[in-house]
N, C-alpha and C positions, 0 to 999 in steps of 0.2 A: 624396353618395350614402348612403342609409340601408342598413345591413347588420346582421345579427343573428348575431354570432359570439362574443359575450362568454361565453355559457354553454358554448360549445365550448372556448374558451380555459381557462375555469375547470375543465372536466372533464379536459382534457389535463394541466393543472397538477397536479390531484389524482392522476391515474392514474400520471403519470411522476415525480412528486415534484420538479417544476421550477417555479420562480417564474413567475407570469403575465407579468412584465416581460420575461423571456427569450423567451417565445413572441411577445409583441407586437413586440419588437425583430427577431425573425426574419421576421415578416410585413412589417414596414417595409422591411427589407433586400431581401426578394424583390420587393416592389413597386418599389423603386428600380431594380433590375436590369431588370425587365420593362418598366417605363414608359420607361426610357431608349432602348429600341428603337423606341418609338412617336414620340418627339420627335426629329426628324431633324437639328436644328441644334446638337446638343450642349448643349441647355439644362440648367440645374440643376433637377432634379426636387425638388419640395417635397411632403412627405407630411403630411397632417393626419389622424391616426388616433386616434379616441377610442372604442374598442370598448365601453366600459361605457355610452356614450351612443348607440351604434349609428352613429357618424359616421365616414365615410371620404372623403377628398378627396385627389386626386393632381393637381398642377398645376405650371406653370412661371411665372416672372416675368421680364418684359423691359421695359426702360425705353424709352419712346417718344421718338425723336430725329429730327432732320431727315435726317441722313445716317448711317445705322447702319454701323458698321465691324466689329462683332462680332455675328453673328446669334444667338449663344448668349445674349447679354446685352442686345441692343438690337433695336428694330424701328422701321421707318419709320412716319410718321403715316398715310400712305395705307393701308398694310397693316393697321395697328392698327384703322382705322375699318371695315375689313371685318369685324372681330370685334366691335368696339364703336363704333357710329356717333358716340357722344359723346366719344370719346377725344381728348385734347389732348396737345401736346408737354410733356415733363417728367413725365407721369404713368407709372404702371406698368401694363402689360397682363398680365393673368393668363389663361393658357390651361389649361382643365381637360381632363383625359383624359375622352373620351366615356364615358358611363355603361355602355354595352354592352361597350366594350373594357375598362373598369375592372373590371366584374363578371367577365369572362372571366379577366383577369390575377389577380384576387383569388382566384378558385377554383383556378387552377393553383398559385398560391403556397401555398394552404392544403394542397393535395394532395401537393405535392412538397417544396418547400423547407422548409416548417415541420417536417415529419416529420424531415428530416435535421438541422435545427437543434436540435430537441428531443433527438434522439439524441446529438448532440454535447454538449449541456448535461448529459445523463444521464451520459455518459462522464466529463465534467469533474467531476461531482458524486462519482462513484465514486473518482476519483483524489484529490480533496480530502478525502474521508472516510477513505481508507486510508493515504495518504502519511504523515500524522502518527502513524500507529499502527505503524510499523515497530518490531519488538521486542516487540510485544504478542502474546498468544495469541489465536487465533481458532478458534471451533468451527464446523465445516461438516459437511454431510451428503454422503457419497460418492455421486456420480452415475454416473461412467463413467471409463474410461481411454482416452486417445487420444494418439497420437504420443509415447509414453513419458512421459505426464503423467497423474496422477490429478486429476480435476476434482471439486472439492467445491463445494457451494452454501452460501453464508453470506449471509443477509439478501438473497436474490435476486441475489447477485453470484457469478460463477464465481471460485473461488480455486484456484490451480494448485499441486499438490504433485508436483514432479519425482520420478521414480523414484530418482534418486541421493540425494534428501533424505528418503527413507523409511528405516525401520529394517529390518534383514534379515528379521525375522519378521512385518512388516506385511502382512496379507492382509485386504482390505476387501470386504464385500458391499454391494450397492446398498442405500442407506438407513442404513448404519452412520454413527454420529456420530464424527467424527475431530477431534482437537485438534492444532494445529501453531502455530508462531510465524511471524509475518510477517517476512520477511527483505528483501523488495524490492517496490516498487510502480513499474511502468513506465507511462508515458503511452501512450495508444493513438495510432497513426499511420495515416493514410490510411483513416479510417473504422473502424479496429479498436478494440475495447474495451481499456481499461487492463488491464494484467496484474498481478494480486496474487499474488506468489510466496511460498509458505510452506515450512517445513522442520520435520521431526521429528528430524533427525540433528545439527543444530548445537548447540554448547554453550549457546547462548542459550535454546533450548527448555527445557533442564534448569534453567537459571537462573530462568526465569519460573515453572516448575512449583514449584521450591523456594520462591520468593517467595509463591506462592498457597497452598502447603500449610503453611508455617512462619511464624507471625505475627512471630516475633523477627527474621526476615529482612525481611519487608515493612515493619516499623516501624523497621528499621535498627539494632536492638540488636545483631544479628549481621550482619557484612559478608562478602559473598562476594568473596574476593580473586582467585580464578582457578578455571577449570574446564577439564578436558580429558576427551575422550570417545573411546571406540571404540564407535560407535553400536550398541546392541543387545547389547553384551557387557560393557563395564566403563566406569565414569566415576570420576574423582577430583575432589573439590570441596574447595578450601582455604578455610577460614572463619576469622574473627577477631572478637573482641569486646573492648570496653574496659570492660565491666561485670564487676567482680570476682566477683559472685555468680551469674553466668550461665555455664553450661557449654555452649560453642558446639556441640560434637560431640553431646552428649546431647540438646540442644534440637532439633537437626536430625534425629536418629534417632527421637526420640519414645519414649513409653512402649511397651515391648516391641517397639520398631522400627516402630510403626504409621505414623509419618509417612513414613519413607524407603521402607517397603514399598509404600505407596500410589503413590509416585512411580515406584518400580521396576516396578510392575504396568503403569502407563501406558506405560512404555518397553519393554514386552515382556519383563520379567524382567532387564533390564540391572542389573548389580551396581554399587552406588554406594558409594564409600569417602569418608567425611567425615573430614577431617584438619584439624589446627590449623596455620594459616600461620605461618611464621617467617622472619625476615630472615636467619637463620643458615642457609646452604645445607646444611650437614651435618645440622643438626637437622631442617630442612625435609625433606630426602631420607629421613631415618629414618622420619618420619611418612608420607611419600608412598608408601613401599614397603608400607604396610598392604595386606592383613591379615597379611603376614609379620612375624615378630618379628626385629628387626635387632639384632645384638650391638653393632655400632659402625659409624660412618661417618667416614671421614677424607678430607681433601683430597689427592688423588694428584697433581694438576697444576693449580695455580691458573690459570696462563696459558691452558691449553687447556680449563679449566673441566671437570675430570674428578674425580669422587668415587669412592671405593672403599667399598663396603658389605660388611661382614663378617657372614655369617649361618651359623647352625648347619646341619649336614647335613640335618636334618629340615625345615628352612625354605627350603632352596635352591630347590626347584621352585615353592614358593608365592611366593617373592620374584620369580622370573623370570616366572611366570605362563604360562598357555596361549599358545603361539606367541610368547612373550616380551612379551605385552601389558602385564603389570603393570609391569615395569621400563621399558618404552618410555613408558608414560603417566606414570610417576613422573619420568623424565628430562625429559619435555616440560613437566610441571608446575613442576619446580624450575628448569629452564633450564640444567642441568648434565648432562653425560653421566655415567651411573651404571654402574660396573662391579661386578658381583656376585662376591664372593670367598668360597668356603667357608672357614669358620674351622677351622683344624687343631687 
């Protein structure tokens, strides 16, 4: 049967970004399913489909024998000669699907199954594109909020920003450009699209922003050892370098604080403390309590992992921080409980 679908396949391929081979395979699969309902003996349906040449043939093959035992694979000589008067024992009888039936089935396949298969291929393409990008920053345009989730559009793909992953001060208007880090990509089930989940509240977002803004981090001259955050309020970043002539804190802050201010602005004014990492917990805790000036830090209980930080009266509230945030983040960063003690 002559058909003219090649241009349609190429157009679908271009519009949906799906390889022509995927569409051709979808057509063949749908033809198999539909044709199997026409052949009533359970025959194996053969498909010959060359859309670029305009060829389509759907048929079955059965061997001609004296006494057929399996009607799906064999046919008697008398029955075979009703189809082909010159048929002989041992030959193969081919039965083609009638052209009018084939045309109807082909049209139904193109209208129904192909669209679904193309949609499935599109969804698989989205998953394959975003799954390897977990941990990367993506920029999307804010479209709407539904069911507790902000929907961003990135490269014609819906990206989901749950409300719990937003910063406290995040307020977006339709059309606003929003940056966030990809945290999870879930496959779509039962016809649903894959879900690309992003966050602005995770420490990974701050880590990626630092890498984008600070060349010494992106080229690994400076290493980020750890990050803790109270999203929208304060973050502490521990850095380290093995280059003697590189000041890791100064490089991250930048000239007149330009680098760190740019990142703080992206995070809605979140204060970012850059400190030098240390393997010594007391020394590390002293730096982690920045911006407070700490007089001394001693190990109060090694087994319980408790440190005691001595501070001057004028530094006490700064060391503790608003609602205890500063000392809580410092404790989380160091991995030891830090008790603040005013120095008498």
